[in-house]
VMD Tcl script that draws the C-alpha trace (Angstrom):
set ca {
  {-2.19 0.55 8.34}
  {-3.70 0.18 11.78}
  {-2.00 -0.24 15.13}
  {-3.32 -3.14 17.18}
  {-1.94 -3.63 20.71}
  {1.05 -1.55 19.69}
  {1.73 -3.57 16.52}
  {1.55 -1.89 13.08}
  {-0.62 -4.16 10.93}
  {-1.49 -4.02 7.24}
  {-4.29 -5.93 5.53}
  {-7.93 -6.76 6.16}
  {-9.34 -8.86 7.62}
  {-6.60 -9.35 10.20}
  {-5.75 -13.01 10.74}
  {-6.32 -13.63 14.45}
  {-3.82 -16.47 14.66}
  {-1.07 -14.45 12.97}
  {-1.87 -11.48 15.21}
  {-1.49 -13.57 18.36}
  {1.82 -14.92 17.05}
  {3.30 -11.50 16.28}
  {2.21 -10.20 19.69}
  {3.97 -13.16 21.28}
  {7.11 -12.38 19.26}
  {7.03 -8.78 20.48}
  {7.92 -9.89 24.03}
  {11.61 -10.30 23.06}
  {11.75 -7.85 20.15}
  {12.62 -4.20 19.68}
  {9.96 -3.77 16.96}
  {7.43 -5.97 15.15}
  {5.10 -5.45 12.18}
  {2.67 -7.55 10.15}
  {2.40 -7.29 6.35}
  {-0.88 -7.42 4.41}
  {-0.35 -11.00 3.14}
  {0.06 -12.33 6.68}
  {-1.11 -15.70 7.95}
  {-0.05 -18.17 10.63}
  {3.36 -19.81 10.46}
  {5.54 -21.88 12.77}
  {6.04 -19.73 15.91}
  {6.39 -16.57 13.76}
  {3.66 -15.56 11.29}
  {4.25 -15.46 7.56}
  {4.35 -11.77 6.69}
  {5.94 -11.02 10.05}
  {8.79 -8.54 10.57}
  {10.59 -8.95 13.90}
  {13.63 -6.87 14.87}
  {16.03 -7.63 17.72}
  {18.96 -5.91 19.38}
  {21.87 -8.36 19.44}
  {19.60 -11.39 18.92}
  {18.57 -13.60 16.02}
  {15.63 -15.98 15.60}
  {15.98 -19.17 13.55}
  {12.22 -19.61 13.99}
  {11.69 -16.23 12.38}
  {13.87 -16.91 9.35}
  {12.12 -20.26 9.05}
  {12.91 -23.60 7.47}
  {13.46 -22.35 3.91}
  {16.36 -19.99 4.65}
  {16.80 -17.43 1.90}
  {13.56 -18.25 0.12}
  {12.92 -15.41 -2.27}
  {12.00 -14.15 -5.71}
  {13.98 -13.20 -8.77}
  {12.66 -11.62 -11.96}
  {14.81 -11.20 -15.06}
  {13.77 -9.25 -18.16}
  {14.74 -10.89 -21.45}
  {15.46 -9.38 -24.86}
  {13.00 -11.65 -26.68}
  {9.70 -10.36 -28.18}
  {6.59 -11.33 -26.22}
  {4.86 -12.14 -29.51}
  {7.42 -14.90 -30.12}
  {6.94 -16.34 -26.62}
  {3.16 -16.34 -27.01}
  {3.41 -18.07 -30.38}
  {5.67 -20.79 -28.98}
  {4.44 -20.89 -25.39}
  {3.49 -24.57 -25.47}
  {6.91 -25.67 -26.75}
  {8.69 -23.23 -24.40}
  {6.90 -24.56 -21.32}
  {7.65 -28.12 -22.43}
  {11.36 -27.16 -22.53}
  {11.20 -25.51 -19.12}
  {9.40 -28.52 -17.64}
  {11.80 -31.08 -19.11}
  {15.07 -29.20 -18.57}
  {14.53 -27.95 -15.01}
  {14.00 -30.04 -11.89}
  {10.73 -29.63 -9.96}
  {9.83 -31.61 -6.84}
  {11.24 -32.65 -3.48}
  {14.69 -34.20 -3.06}
  {15.56 -33.86 -6.73}
  {19.06 -33.42 -8.06}
  {19.95 -31.17 -10.96}
  {20.72 -33.13 -14.13}
  {23.24 -30.40 -14.89}
  {26.28 -30.17 -12.64}
  {26.44 -26.60 -11.32}
  {29.58 -25.34 -9.59}
  {29.84 -22.11 -7.60}
  {32.44 -20.31 -5.53}
  {30.23 -20.60 -2.43}
  {31.33 -24.25 -2.14}
  {34.80 -22.96 -1.18}
  {33.39 -21.05 1.82}
  {34.97 -21.81 5.21}
  {31.49 -22.05 6.76}
  {31.15 -25.59 5.39}
  {33.56 -26.67 8.14}
  {30.98 -25.87 10.85}
  {29.31 -28.89 12.41}
  {25.81 -27.80 11.36}
  {26.55 -28.00 7.64}
  {29.71 -30.09 7.21}
  {27.77 -33.13 5.94}
  {25.47 -31.15 3.64}
  {27.83 -29.91 0.94}
  {27.39 -32.78 -1.53}
  {23.61 -32.70 -1.27}
  {23.73 -28.95 -1.76}
  {25.92 -29.39 -4.85}
  {23.46 -31.88 -6.29}
  {20.42 -29.69 -5.63}
  {21.76 -26.30 -6.73}
  {19.38 -24.95 -9.36}
  {16.44 -27.23 -8.48}
  {13.09 -25.59 -7.77}
  {11.36 -27.80 -5.23}
  {7.64 -28.05 -4.56}
  {4.85 -26.26 -2.73}
  {4.39 -22.70 -4.02}
  {7.79 -22.61 -5.73}
  {7.67 -21.87 -9.45}
  {9.22 -20.78 -12.72}
  {6.98 -18.37 -14.65}
  {7.11 -16.44 -17.91}
  {5.42 -13.03 -18.03}
  {4.74 -10.10 -20.33}
  {4.76 -6.61 -18.82}
  {2.70 -3.55 -19.74}
  {5.18 -2.73 -22.54}
  {4.89 -6.32 -23.82}
  {8.39 -7.21 -22.67}
  {9.20 -10.72 -21.46}
  {10.25 -11.53 -17.89}
  {11.12 -14.86 -16.27}
  {10.20 -15.02 -12.60}
  {11.24 -17.67 -10.07}
  {10.39 -18.37 -6.43}
  {12.32 -20.85 -4.29}
  {14.97 -20.95 -1.58}
  {17.86 -22.98 -0.21}
  {16.30 -26.40 -0.71}
  {17.51 -29.26 1.52}
  {20.49 -27.24 2.73}
  {18.27 -24.59 4.31}
  {15.78 -27.05 5.75}
  {18.44 -29.23 7.37}
  {20.37 -26.20 8.61}
  {17.27 -24.70 10.22}
  {16.35 -28.05 11.76}
  {19.84 -28.41 13.26}
  {19.76 -25.02 14.98}
  {16.17 -25.31 16.15}
  {17.00 -28.65 17.77}
  {20.31 -27.43 19.18}
  {18.63 -24.36 20.66}
  {15.81 -26.35 22.24}
  {13.01 -24.89 20.13}
  {9.49 -26.10 20.81}
  {7.76 -27.87 17.96}
  {4.46 -26.48 16.73}
  {2.83 -23.27 15.56}
  {1.59 -21.68 18.78}
  {4.90 -21.74 20.62}
  {7.57 -19.22 21.56}
  {10.11 -18.61 18.78}
  {13.70 -19.66 19.38}
  {15.84 -16.56 19.95}
  {19.66 -16.73 20.16}
  {22.13 -14.05 21.19}
  {24.29 -13.17 18.19}
  {27.47 -13.32 20.29}
  {26.74 -16.80 21.61}
  {28.51 -19.66 19.85}
  {25.21 -21.06 18.57}
  {23.97 -17.64 17.47}
  {27.21 -16.79 15.65}
  {27.25 -20.18 13.94}
  {23.64 -19.71 12.90}
  {24.37 -16.35 11.31}
  {27.27 -17.85 9.37}
  {25.16 -20.78 8.15}
  {22.17 -18.53 7.38}
  {24.45 -16.36 5.25}
  {25.77 -19.42 3.43}
  {22.23 -20.72 2.76}
  {21.25 -17.24 1.54}
  {24.14 -17.20 -0.94}
  {23.09 -20.67 -2.05}
  {19.49 -19.56 -2.65}
  {20.67 -16.58 -4.68}
  {22.96 -18.82 -6.75}
  {20.12 -21.24 -7.48}
  {17.73 -18.53 -8.65}
  {20.48 -16.92 -10.74}
  {21.17 -20.24 -12.44}
  {17.50 -21.01 -13.18}
  {16.86 -17.57 -14.71}
  {20.01 -17.87 -16.81}
  {19.01 -21.37 -17.91}
  {15.54 -20.24 -19.02}
  {17.15 -17.40 -20.97}
  {19.50 -19.92 -22.61}
  {16.60 -22.21 -23.53}
  {14.84 -19.27 -25.19}
  {17.98 -18.06 -26.94}
  {17.64 -14.75 -25.09}
  {19.81 -12.45 -22.99}
  {18.99 -11.04 -19.56}
  {18.84 -7.22 -19.69}
  {17.45 -6.39 -16.23}
  {17.27 -8.23 -12.89}
  {15.34 -7.79 -9.63}
  {16.29 -10.15 -6.81}
  {15.27 -10.39 -3.12}
  {15.15 -12.80 -0.22}
  {11.99 -12.81 1.89}
  {12.95 -15.41 4.54}
  {16.10 -13.93 6.00}
  {17.64 -11.60 8.58}
  {19.66 -8.44 7.94}
  {21.61 -6.13 10.25}
  {20.10 -2.68 9.66}
  {19.97 0.75 11.28}
  {16.51 2.04 12.24}
  {15.85 5.11 14.38}
  {19.49 5.32 15.35}
  {19.59 1.69 16.54}
  {21.41 -1.23 14.95}
  {18.92 -4.09 14.72}
  {18.78 -7.60 13.36}
  {15.63 -7.46 11.22}
  {14.05 -10.85 10.60}
  {11.62 -10.93 7.68}
  {9.54 -14.09 7.35}
  {7.57 -13.92 4.12}
  {8.26 -10.18 3.86}
  {10.18 -8.37 1.13}
  {12.71 -5.60 1.90}
  {11.43 -2.33 0.39}
  {13.78 0.53 1.24}
  {13.28 3.77 -0.73}
  {14.44 3.10 -4.29}
  {14.85 -0.65 -3.71}
  {13.07 -2.82 -6.27}
  {11.28 -6.05 -5.49}
  {9.52 -8.80 -7.44}
  {6.27 -9.94 -5.82}
  {4.30 -12.79 -7.34}
  {0.57 -13.39 -7.35}
  {-0.97 -16.83 -7.74}
  {-0.50 -18.91 -10.90}
  {-3.35 -17.25 -12.80}
  {-2.89 -13.71 -11.54}
  {-0.68 -10.75 -12.29}
  {2.61 -10.18 -10.48}
  {4.52 -6.92 -10.02}
  {7.88 -5.25 -9.93}
  {7.63 -2.67 -7.17}
  {9.85 -0.08 -5.48}
  {9.94 1.20 -1.92}
  {9.18 4.85 -1.19}
  {9.86 6.90 1.94}
  {6.91 7.43 4.29}
  {5.93 7.07 7.92}
  {4.28 3.75 7.10}
  {7.48 2.56 5.44}
  {9.39 3.38 8.62}
  {6.81 1.53 10.75}
  {7.22 -1.56 8.56}
  {11.03 -1.29 8.87}
  {10.97 -0.79 5.11}
  {9.23 -4.07 4.33}
  {6.31 -5.17 2.19}
  {4.46 -8.31 1.11}
  {6.11 -11.30 -0.54}
  {3.00 -12.54 -2.33}
  {-0.78 -12.40 -2.34}
  {-1.26 -14.47 0.83}
  {-3.33 -17.61 1.27}
  {-7.02 -17.61 2.11}
  {-7.36 -21.40 2.15}
  {-5.13 -24.07 3.67}
  {-3.53 -26.72 1.47}
  {-5.55 -29.46 3.15}
  {-8.83 -27.62 2.66}
  {-8.05 -27.02 -1.01}
  {-6.89 -30.48 -2.04}
  {-8.56 -32.60 0.64}
  {-6.98 -35.37 2.65}
  {-5.23 -38.17 0.80}
  {-3.56 -41.30 2.17}
  {0.03 -40.76 1.00}
  {0.72 -44.49 0.99}
  {-2.32 -45.66 -0.97}
  {-3.41 -42.50 -2.76}
  {-6.95 -43.00 -1.42}
  {-8.98 -39.80 -1.02}
  {-10.03 -39.60 2.63}
  {-11.80 -36.24 2.32}
  {-12.38 -34.36 -0.94}
  {-11.01 -30.85 -1.27}
  {-12.83 -27.59 -1.90}
  {-10.94 -26.93 -5.15}
  {-11.21 -29.39 -8.04}
  {-8.83 -29.80 -10.96}
  {-11.64 -28.66 -13.23}
  {-11.99 -25.41 -11.25}
  {-8.26 -24.78 -11.48}
  {-8.12 -25.55 -15.22}
  {-11.11 -23.28 -15.88}
  {-9.38 -20.34 -14.18}
  {-6.08 -20.94 -15.97}
  {-7.75 -21.36 -19.37}
  {-9.71 -18.13 -18.90}
  {-6.44 -16.28 -18.18}
  {-4.66 -17.91 -21.18}
  {-1.90 -19.38 -19.00}
  {0.08 -22.41 -20.19}
  {0.43 -24.55 -17.05}
  {2.82 -27.39 -16.24}
  {2.50 -29.35 -13.01}
  {0.80 -27.74 -9.97}
  {-1.78 -29.14 -7.59}
  {-5.14 -27.77 -6.57}
  {-3.59 -26.50 -3.33}
  {-1.83 -23.86 -5.47}
  {-4.92 -22.89 -7.49}
  {-5.73 -19.15 -7.63}
  {-8.81 -19.98 -5.54}
  {-6.47 -20.48 -2.56}
  {-5.03 -16.96 -2.65}
  {-6.04 -13.34 -2.18}
  {-5.88 -11.08 -5.21}
  {-2.50 -9.33 -5.28}
  {-3.71 -5.84 -6.33}
  {-6.05 -5.77 -3.33}
  {-3.22 -6.79 -1.01}
  {-0.81 -4.22 -2.46}
  {-3.40 -1.48 -2.00}
  {-2.84 -1.75 1.76}
  {0.83 -0.79 1.23}
  {0.21 2.02 -1.28}
  {1.82 4.59 1.04}
  {5.16 2.76 1.15}
  {5.57 1.25 -2.33}
  {4.91 2.05 -5.97}
  {4.31 -0.46 -8.74}
  {6.81 -0.10 -11.58}
  {5.68 -2.96 -13.82}
  {2.66 -5.24 -13.94}
  {3.47 -8.75 -15.15}
  {0.82 -10.91 -16.82}
  {1.54 -14.67 -16.74}
  {2.04 -16.50 -20.02}
  {3.39 -19.80 -18.67}
  {3.63 -21.34 -15.19}
  {5.63 -24.39 -14.09}
  {5.40 -25.91 -10.59}
  {5.87 -29.30 -8.97}
  {3.05 -31.77 -9.47}
  {-0.08 -32.64 -7.52}
  {1.10 -35.09 -4.91}
  {4.52 -33.74 -3.93}
  {4.94 -33.65 -0.16}
  {6.44 -30.31 0.83}
  {8.77 -30.55 3.86}
  {9.50 -26.80 3.90}
  {7.15 -25.87 6.71}
  {7.21 -22.17 5.82}
}
mol new
graphics top color blue
foreach p $ca { graphics top sphere $p radius 0.5 }
foreach p [lrange $ca 0 end-1] q [lrange $ca 1 end] { graphics top cylinder $p $q radius 0.2 }
display resetview
């Protein structure tokens, strides 16, 4: 960790754009910090931790409210999964819904649909869409993976959030609060006791429950497809806000692309599609306190989506500018790592990301790695899916 202009920062090299954003956020905040996988976001950097007294920032939580990771350990031998990995990934790909605006072929009900929050103006028209999309994965860097750990035990890992519900909810409050559009702008900050702020907290909580329910369902469905039982679970949001006590103060801690890591709290952090992921646990330290007990949510990008895949005319499919990463490069990496891949575009190739062990090394004083997960199968949305989730 180093302190730059009063901001605790992890990772090297420091992203200048993300640094300028977090410094801008600090003007209205009680405390800010920047995790090692940081990069620029919309108004608030990805990997940013911003804490407020009596305020909340819809810009900080972001468009994909409640985006997060879940890992579930299964009681099936890894040898069996390896032997059948091609058929297993075919089942995952055909039984689950990847892509934008998709509905789940399976009707999924949940008690959250009885919540009184649905009566609020911001979300009252979104319930049916939310019902249809519960348990769908989406696009971008959202995935369903199968792993083997260091004891050769099988885990299913998923990464996605609140789908259209979260995006439309965030858009409503950003518009209602008069947020500026763009990346290098001031974040929208609302007082929690204002009508708009209180309504946002209620809707954020609802979208967070929805995201948890979706990830629970997908993990359970993969276990069902494999004829396995879930024997251990690790589950965290990383685009969310929590009311927490730090240094004797009650704060609203907004984590945007940052995983909560209190002492003893477990987290699942994914690498890129061809890299190892981890189950980690927070430990007490001065650095942990400075991060407000937060850590990375992934490896962090080193290449933009446009640079990786190039520019394509969405209407005609014509390549306007070729990308840096080819399909052949991506396939070569995945083949070398013995990963069975379904879907995915070159903008999600391992070439676009930092290496997770190197990123985690920056947080070694505040976390410990419990399990290292090696990917066996990866499923993501396909090449040309437009991702509306701006964070």
